[in-house]
C-alpha positions in Angstrom: 0.1 0.3 -0.1 1.2 3.7 -0.9 2.4 6.1 1.6 -0.8 8.9 1.9 1.1 10.6 4.1 2.0 14.6 3.5 4.3 15.9 2.2 7.4 17.4 3.7 7.7 20.8 1.3 10.4 23.3 2.0 9.4 27.0 2.7 9.3 29.0 -0.8 10.8 32.0 -1.4 10.2 35.2 -3.5 12.4 33.5 -6.4 11.5 29.9 -6.5 7.8 31.2 -6.2 8.5 33.4 -9.7 11.4 31.4 -10.9 10.5 30.5 -15.0 12.1 27.7 -16.5 12.3 29.6 -19.7 15.6 32.2 -20.7 14.9 35.8 -19.6 16.4 39.3 -20.3 16.1 42.2 -18.0 16.9 45.3 -19.1 17.5 48.2 -16.7 17.2 51.6 -18.2 18.5 54.2 -14.7 21.2 56.4 -13.0 20.4 59.3 -15.4 24.2 62.2 -15.7 24.6 65.4 -17.3 27.9 65.2 -18.9 29.0 69.0 -19.5 27.8 72.7 -18.2 27.8 74.7 -20.9 27.0 73.9 -25.0 27.6 70.1 -25.9 26.2 69.1 -22.8 24.2 66.0 -22.7 22.8 63.2 -20.7 23.6 60.1 -20.3 21.9 56.5 -18.6 22.9 53.3 -16.9 21.7 50.0 -19.0 22.2 47.2 -17.0 21.2 43.4 -18.5 21.2 40.1 -17.1 20.1 36.9 -19.3 20.8 33.3 -19.7 20.5 33.4 -23.2 22.6 31.4 -25.0 23.0 33.6 -28.0 25.0 36.5 -25.7 28.1 36.0 -24.5 28.1 37.9 -20.6 25.0 37.1 -18.8 25.7 40.3 -17.0 26.5 44.0 -18.5 26.7 48.0 -17.1 27.3 50.4 -20.1 26.1 53.7 -20.5 24.9 55.7 -23.5 24.4 58.8 -24.7 20.2 60.2 -24.5 20.5 60.2 -28.2 21.1 56.2 -28.5 17.5 56.5 -27.2 16.2 58.6 -30.0 18.3 56.3 -32.7 16.7 53.3 -31.0 13.4 54.9 -31.2 13.5 55.7 -35.0 14.6 52.4 -36.4 11.6 51.2 -33.7 9.4 52.8 -36.1 11.2 52.7 -39.3 10.8 48.9 -38.5 7.6 48.7 -38.0 5.8 50.9 -40.4 8.2 48.6 -43.0 6.6 45.6 -42.2 2.5 47.1 -41.5 3.0 48.7 -45.7 4.6 45.5 -46.9 2.3 43.6 -45.9 -1.3 45.8 -47.4 -2.2 47.7 -43.9 -1.7 50.3 -42.3 
């Protein structure tokens, strides 16, 4: 006869409760800094990336990027999405 006693389990912490078995990519943009005080000043942001995706060589990295890099990314994303929509005949 099989034992029907209560299973003994360890207490579950938050990481165990929300851990996904699939790959993940976390991107955090923070810590804005203004560089320069007169003509030519600009803002930079710290970008932290954590992942377990095999395509990335580093599992964690941190870089600083200018605000203009984000403008470029937005512009390219919009251009790419419009190209996809217009090629299918819908806008």
